[in-house]
C-alpha positions in Angstrom: -7.4 2.1 -27.7 -10.0 4.1 -25.8 -12.1 6.4 -28.1 -13.6 8.1 -25.0 -12.2 9.9 -22.0 -14.6 9.1 -19.3 -17.2 6.5 -18.4 -19.9 9.1 -18.8 -18.7 10.1 -22.3 -18.6 6.4 -23.3 -22.1 5.9 -22.0 -23.4 8.9 -23.9 -21.8 7.5 -27.1 -23.5 4.2 -26.5 -20.2 2.4 -25.7 -20.4 -0.4 -23.1 -17.0 -0.3 -21.3 -15.4 -3.2 -19.5 -15.9 -1.4 -16.2 -19.7 -1.1 -16.9 -19.8 -4.8 -17.7 -18.1 -5.7 -14.5 -20.3 -3.4 -12.4 -23.5 -4.7 -14.1 -22.4 -8.3 -13.2 -21.7 -7.4 -9.6 -25.1 -5.6 -9.3 -27.2 -8.2 -11.1 -28.2 -5.5 -13.6 -28.6 -5.5 -17.4 -25.5 -3.8 -18.8 -27.6 -1.6 -21.1 -29.6 -0.4 -18.2 -26.5 0.5 -16.2 -25.0 2.3 -19.3 -28.1 4.5 -19.4 -27.8 5.3 -15.7 -24.1 6.3 -16.2 -25.0 8.5 -19.2 -27.7 10.2 -17.1 -25.2 10.8 -14.2 -27.2 9.1 -11.5 -24.7 6.3 -11.4 -20.9 6.9 -11.2 -18.1 4.4 -11.8 -15.0 6.1 -10.3 -12.1 4.5 -12.2 -9.0 6.5 -13.1 -7.3 5.3 -16.3 -4.0 5.0 -14.3 -5.4 2.9 -11.5 -4.6 -0.5 -12.9 -5.4 -2.7 -9.9 -9.0 -1.5 -9.4 -12.0 -3.7 -9.5 -14.6 -1.2 -10.6 -17.6 -0.4 -8.5 -20.7 1.6 -9.2 -22.3 4.2 -6.9 -25.8 5.4 -7.3 -29.5 4.7 -7.9 -30.5 1.0 -7.9 -27.1 -0.2 -6.8 -25.8 -1.6 -3.5 -24.9 1.0 -1.0 -21.1 1.3 -0.9 -18.8 2.2 2.0 -15.6 4.2 2.3 -12.7 3.9 4.7 -10.7 7.0 5.7 -7.0 6.7 6.6 -3.7 8.4 6.1 -0.7 10.0 7.7 -0.8 13.0 10.1 1.9 15.0 11.8 1.2 13.3 15.1 0.7 9.8 13.7 3.1 9.2 10.8 3.6 5.4 10.8 3.3 4.4 7.2 3.4 0.7 8.0 0.4 1.0 10.3 -1.6 2.9 7.7 -0.8 0.2 5.1 -2.0 -2.4 7.6 -5.3 -0.5 7.7 -5.4 -0.7 3.9 -4.9 -4.5 4.0 -7.6 -4.9 6.6 -10.0 -2.7 4.7 -9.5 -4.8 1.5 -9.9 -8.0 3.5 -13.2 -6.8 5.0 -14.6 -5.8 1.6 -14.6 -2.0 1.7 -15.3 -0.7 -1.8 -13.4 2.6 -1.3 -10.4 4.0 0.6 -9.8 7.7 1.0 -6.2 8.7 1.7 -6.5 11.8 3.8 -2.8 12.2 4.5 -1.8 15.7 5.4 1.8 15.4 6.5 5.0 15.6 4.4 5.4 14.2 0.9 2.4 11.9 0.8 2.8 10.7 -2.7 5.0 7.8 -1.8 2.3 6.3 0.4 -0.4 7.1 -2.1 1.4 5.5 -5.1 1.9 2.3 -3.1 -1.8 2.4 -2.1 -3.0 2.9 -5.6 -0.6 0.1 -6.9 -2.1 -2.5 -4.6 -5.7 -1.5 -4.0 -8.6 -3.2 -5.8 -10.9 -0.7 -4.0 -11.4 2.8 -5.5 -9.1 5.5 -4.1 -10.2 9.0 -3.1 -8.3 12.0 -1.9 -8.8 15.6 -0.8 -6.2 17.6 -2.7 -6.7 20.6 -0.4 -5.3 18.6 2.5 -2.2 17.8 0.6 -1.5 21.2 -0.9 0.5 22.6 2.0 2.8 19.6 2.4 3.1 19.0 -1.3 3.9 22.6 -2.2 5.9 23.4 0.9 4.2 26.8 1.1 2.2 28.4 3.9 -1.6 28.7 3.2 -1.6 32.4 2.3 1.3 31.9 -0.2 -0.5 29.3 -2.2 -2.0 30.5 -5.5 -5.0 29.2 -7.5 -2.6 27.6 -10.0 -0.8 25.9 -7.2 -4.0 24.2 -6.1 -4.6 23.0 -9.7 -1.1 21.6 -9.8 -2.0 19.4 -6.8 -5.2 18.2 -8.5 -3.2 17.2 -11.6 -0.6 15.4 -9.5 -3.2 13.3 -7.8 -4.9 12.6 -11.1 -1.7 11.4 -12.8 -1.0 9.1 -9.8 -4.3 7.3 -10.4 -6.7 8.7 -7.8 -10.3 7.6 -8.8 -12.3 10.4 -7.1 -11.4 13.7 -5.4 -13.2 15.7 -2.9 -13.2 19.3 -4.3 -14.8 22.0 -2.1 -16.0 24.1 -5.0 -19.4 25.1 -3.4 -18.0 27.4 -0.7 -17.9 30.7 -2.6 -18.6 34.2 -1.7 -22.4 33.7 -1.7 -22.4 30.7 0.6 -19.8 32.3 2.9 -22.2 35.3 3.2 -25.0 32.9 4.2 -22.7 31.1 6.7 -21.5 34.4 8.3 -25.1 35.8 8.6 -26.6 32.6 10.2 -24.6 32.1 13.3 -23.6 28.5 14.2 -22.5 26.6 17.3 -19.7 24.8 15.5 -18.9 27.1 12.5 -17.0 25.1 9.8 -15.9 21.5 10.7 -14.8 20.4 7.3 -11.0 20.4 7.3 -10.7 21.3 3.6 -13.6 23.8 3.9 -12.0 25.6 6.8 -8.7 25.9 4.9 -10.4 27.3 1.9 -12.5 29.7 4.0 -9.3 30.9 5.7 -7.5 31.3 2.3 -10.4 33.3 0.9 -10.6 35.5 4.0 -6.9 36.1 4.1 -6.4 36.8 0.4 -9.7 38.4 -0.4 -10.0 36.1 -3.4 -12.8 33.8 -4.6 -12.6 30.1 -4.0 -10.1 28.9 -6.6 -11.9 25.7 -7.2 -15.1 27.7 -7.9 -13.4 30.5 -9.9 -11.4 28.0 -12.1 -13.9 25.2 -12.0 -13.7 24.6 -15.7 -10.0 24.1 -15.5 -10.5 21.6 -12.6 -13.0 19.7 -14.7 -10.6 19.6 -17.7 -7.9 17.9 -15.5 -10.4 15.4 -14.1 -11.8 14.5 -17.5 -8.3 13.8 -18.9 -7.8 11.0 -16.4 -11.5 10.0 -15.8 -11.5 11.2 -12.2 -14.9 11.5 -10.6 -15.5 14.8 -8.7 -16.9 14.4 -5.2 -18.3 17.8 -4.6 -17.4 18.5 -1.0 -19.7 19.9 1.6 -17.5 22.5 3.3 -20.5 23.8 5.2 -21.8 20.5 6.5 -23.2 20.7 10.0 -20.7 19.7 12.7 -23.4 19.3 15.4 -27.1 18.5 15.3 -28.0 22.1 16.2 -26.4 23.4 13.0 -28.1 21.0 10.6 -30.3 22.2 7.6 -29.2 25.8 8.2 -28.7 28.6 5.6 -25.1 27.8 5.1 -25.6 24.1 4.4 -28.6 24.7 2.0 -27.0 27.6 0.2 -24.0 25.5 -0.5 -26.2 22.6 -1.6 -27.8 24.8 -4.2 -24.4 25.7 -5.6 -23.5 22.0 -5.7 -26.5 21.4 -7.9 -25.3 23.9 -10.4 -21.7 22.6 -10.3 -23.1 19.0 -10.9 -24.7 20.0 -14.2 -21.5 21.9 -15.3 -19.5 18.8 -14.6 -21.8 16.5 -16.6 -21.6 18.9 -19.5 -17.9 18.1 -19.6 -18.6 14.3 -19.1 -17.1 14.3 -15.6 -18.8 11.9 -13.3 -20.1 13.4 -10.0 -20.8 12.5 -6.5 -22.2 15.0 -4.0 -21.2 14.9 -0.3 -23.7 15.4 2.5 -24.2 16.2 6.1 -22.2 14.9 9.0 -24.4 15.6 12.1 -28.2 15.6 12.0 -31.2 14.6 14.2 -32.9 11.4 13.0 -36.1 13.3 12.1 -34.3 15.5 9.6 -32.4 12.9 7.6 -35.0 11.6 5.2 -36.0 15.2 4.2 -32.4 16.1 3.6 -31.8 13.1 1.4 -34.8 14.0 -0.8 -33.7 17.6 -0.9 -30.2 16.8 -2.0 -31.5 14.4 -4.7 -33.8 17.1 -6.0 -31.4 20.0 -5.9 -28.5 17.9 -7.3 -30.4 16.2 -10.1 -30.2 12.7 -8.5 -26.4 12.6 -8.6 -25.0 9.9 -6.3 -25.0 11.1 -2.7 -22.1 10.4 -0.3 -22.7 11.0 3.4 -20.4 11.1 6.5 -22.7 9.4 9.0 -24.8 11.4 9.7 -24.2 11.2 13.4 -27.6 11.4 15.1 -26.4 12.7 18.5 -23.3 14.6 19.7 -22.8 13.0 23.2 -21.3 9.6 22.4 -17.5 10.0 21.8 -16.0 6.6 21.7 -19.2 5.2 20.3 -19.6 7.3 17.2 -19.5 4.3 14.9 -22.9 3.5 16.4 -24.3 7.0 16.1 -23.1 7.0 12.6 -24.5 3.6 11.7 -27.9 4.7 12.9 -27.9 7.8 10.8 -26.2 6.0 7.8 -28.9 3.3 7.7 -31.7 6.0 7.7 -29.8 8.0 5.1 -29.2 5.1 2.7 -32.7 3.8 3.1 -33.9 7.3 2.2 -31.7 7.6 -0.9 -28.0 8.0 0.0 -25.7 5.8 -2.1 -22.3 5.9 -0.4 -21.5 5.9 3.3 -18.3 7.1 4.8 -17.4 5.1 7.8 -17.0 6.6 11.2 -14.9 4.8 13.8 -15.1 4.8 17.7 -12.1 7.2 17.6 -14.0 10.0 15.8 -13.5 13.3 17.5 -10.8 11.8 19.7 -7.7 10.6 17.8 -6.5 8.9 14.7 -8.1 5.4 14.6 -6.1 2.3 15.2 -6.5 -1.0 13.5 -9.3 -2.2 15.8 -11.1 1.2 15.4 -10.9 0.7 11.6 -12.5 -2.7 11.8 -15.3 -1.5 14.1 -16.0 1.4 11.8 -16.1 -0.8 8.7 -18.4 -3.4 10.2 -20.8 -0.7 11.6 -21.0 0.9 8.2 -21.5 -2.4 6.4 -24.4 -3.2 8.8 -26.0 0.2 8.0 -25.4 -0.2 4.2 -26.8 -3.7 4.1 -29.8 -2.9 6.3 -30.6 0.0 3.9 -30.2 -2.2 0.8 -32.8 -4.6 2.3 -35.2 -1.7 2.9 -34.6 -0.3 -0.7 -35.2 -3.7 -2.3 -31.8 -4.0 -3.9 -31.7 -7.2 -5.9 -30.4 -10.2 -3.9 -29.8 -8.1 -0.7 -31.8 -10.5 1.4 -30.1 -13.7 0.2 -27.4 -13.7 2.9 -29.9 -13.1 5.6 -32.1 -15.9 4.4 -29.1 -18.2 4.3 -28.3 -17.2 7.9 -31.9 -18.0 8.9 -31.5 -21.5 7.3 -28.3 -22.0 9.2 -29.9 -20.9 12.5 -32.9 -23.2 11.9 -30.5 -26.1 11.5 -28.3 -24.9 14.4 -25.4 -25.1 12.0 -22.7 -23.0 13.8 -20.1 -23.3 11.1 -22.5 -22.1 8.5 -23.5 -19.2 10.7 -19.9 -18.1 11.2 -19.3 -18.3 7.5 -22.2 -16.0 6.8 -21.4 -13.5 9.5 -20.0 -10.1 8.7 -17.3 -10.7 11.3 -16.8 -14.5 11.4 -13.9 -14.3 13.8 -15.8 -12.3 16.4 -18.8 -14.5 16.1 -16.8 -17.7 16.6 -14.8 -16.1 19.5 -18.0 -15.2 21.4 -19.5 -18.7 20.9 -16.4 -20.5 21.9 -15.7 -18.3 25.0 -18.6 -20.0 26.8 -19.3 -23.3 25.0 -22.6 -25.1 25.5 -22.8 -28.7 26.8 -24.9 -29.5 23.8 -23.6 -28.5 20.4 -27.1 -27.9 19.1 -27.6 -24.9 21.5 -25.7 -22.0 22.9 -24.8 -21.2 26.5 -27.6 -18.6 26.8 -30.6 -20.9 26.6 -29.0 -24.4 26.7 -31.5 -27.1 26.3 -34.3 -24.6 26.5 -33.3 -23.2 23.1 -36.5 -22.3 21.3 -35.2 -23.5 17.9 -34.2 -26.8 19.4 -37.5 -27.3 21.2 -39.6 -26.5 18.1 -37.4 -28.6 15.8 -37.8 -31.6 18.1 -41.5 -31.3 18.4 -41.9 -31.0 14.6 -39.6 -34.1 14.2 -42.0 -36.0 16.4 -39.8 -36.2 19.4 -40.5 -35.4 23.1 -38.8 -32.5 24.8 -37.4 -33.6 28.2 -35.2 -31.6 30.6 -35.0 -33.7 33.7 -32.7 -36.8 33.7 -34.5 -40.1 33.7 -34.7 -41.8 37.1 
């Protein structure tokens, strides 16, 4: 029987949990070192006591950069079977986290099935679900109603929840004073802003923050402190609203740790490349090195249909500069709900960004797969190359679509392949291109 409520409480008590042991093994880290990082709060292991299928993962300093996949039901796209196919694809491709952002109808049926089958950690945004779950209009929802939804998600087994607790009266004042091009682009943040303005009340997640933490601690749910005032275009980045909210999130981080609730802090969505590194360092400083979770950031606003690329560029810079967790962005971002192919493209792009950052950060063993790929390329061993590729099916499909006449080359260079030429010379052979007369 557990003698602790949360992973953080266990770590502070000197208890090495099974989840810590598993994460330490995955990360090639000494378990005692990992335990100290969890106790300090700079590593989180989101793992609800009711999520029985999970294979625990760690997020934070010194660990591999993890990626998250967003999916879920909406009023215009409510095919549960398709969303579950996206879940299966995400698990197959190795995503460490899935967020159910469903915002239509009674979403708990889909969420329960998701939690029952998913080895990846599961996140939600209770604010999205409040209207459908409670069957009330926004202005009719009370603070206690919001808490009911949080408890319902916790009981179901959700591992982390995005709670927009930092958008309070002070941060709203800064937002209103410093005019933006895009205003508020966070769905949950905009709903809370509307609720606050219509009712005249303080943000319920801020006003009753201790009650929120008590619910989360009971089920060992990690709080992901949402950035309601994140920039929605590069012109709005690093403004008064974003920074004032970040200051509040730093205080909320410490309050959560005092109650042994694990914390992640969410970060900006759109930002020019030259601002990313400074923002990562600022977040880590203001939020006491809590794990940092970023959406992108997208480094330009003019590439709809290609935002998995703009996001991967920003995500790689962010993670190399200290971000710990990347939320994928698909080619469908800003356009529609992603289909299966969009999900795949988004996952692969985020995995490239995360892996590139891990190499830059010197994460243990991060280069091993790259070195193995180099060995396979040196030998011109195509099967080994496909096995090592992030997307083996796509790599093999490209190669086989224009097969070379010589299996030790590809159709781009043919017999003039640099690797083939050098290998032959080093093996003491002559390089000949013209047929013998």
